[in-house]
N, C-alpha and C positions, 0 to 999 in steps of 0.2 A: 400823549403826552404823561399818561402816569406811569408807563412804559419807562419813557426817557427819563424822573425826578427819580423812579428807583435807580435803577441805575448810578443818577448823580449821585441822590444821596446816602447809596451802596459803594460809592470810591470817595467819600470824603475825612475817613476812618478807618483806619488799615479793619478793624471791628465793629458791625455794625450789625444790629439786632432789630431787626422790623416785631412788633410786638404791638402787648395791651396790657395797660395800668393793672389790671386788673386779674390774671393770665398766672399760676401758678407753677408751667412750663417756663411761661419767659424766665421768669426768678428765679427759678433752676437756673438754670443757663446764663445770667450777666452775675448770680453767685459763683459758677464755678471759675469762671471769665477773670472776680475780684478772685477767687483765689489762688487763680494763676499767678495773679498779679500784669492782667492784659487791662491795658486803659482804651473803654467799649464805648462804645455810641448808640443811643437806644431811639428810633423813632415812635411812637405811641401811637396807632393807631386809632383808637378811640377817641384818643383830641384833638384829629388831624381832622378836619372838615373834610378833606378828600382822602379816607380814609379808607372806607370805602372800593374806591377806585383802586389803589392802592394791595387792597389785597384782595379784590380780584386777579391785578398781576403777578401777586404771587401762590395766588392759587393754582394758574399755568406754568412756572416758574418749577414749581415742588410736581417732587416725584417720591416718594408716588403721591397721587393726588390726596386729596387731608379734609376734615371741613373744614378749618380751619390752619389756615396756612401757616398761623404764629405759633410759636416764632420757624422765624426764620430767617438763619446764621450767613449773613455774607464777609465774609476773609479773603483780604487783595482784592477786594471788592470783586469777589466770585463767590454765590452764591451752596455754600455747604451742603445747610436742609436746615432741617427741624432739629429738638431735643435729641433725640434720636441718633440719627446721625453724629450730631455732635459727641454726643457721649458712645458714641460705638467706635469717633476716631479715639477719644482721651482713653475710654479705655486697652484701646491695640496701643496708643503711644505713641500714634499720629499724628496728636490736637496740637502736640509744642512744639513738635518741626516747623508742622504748617503754621503756626505766627509767627515762628521768630523769624520765617521765609516772607511774611510778608510785615515782618517791622514792627508788630505788636509785644513783641516779648525779646528784652536784651541779652538775658541770661541764658 
């Protein structure tokens, strides 16, 4: 059930961030997307009654495994990864084309 919920939430917007309200890395990723002009949606697990279940599903999806799977970033409904993967794509010049392809950026 939680896995279906993750897939549904992740596909509702071009960029979806599963995070926590007190997570500094979540804030960093959100700031990056905002500066790039991307409209993103966030699902804060600590404010969701089923957040622990969703977190377990995300932990199984994120590779390599981490003690906390947030932020888990989905672009175009596909899991990209956590902060390190997003920043790696950005520094490598691959993030913007991925965002354009997902319809998250127009320019």
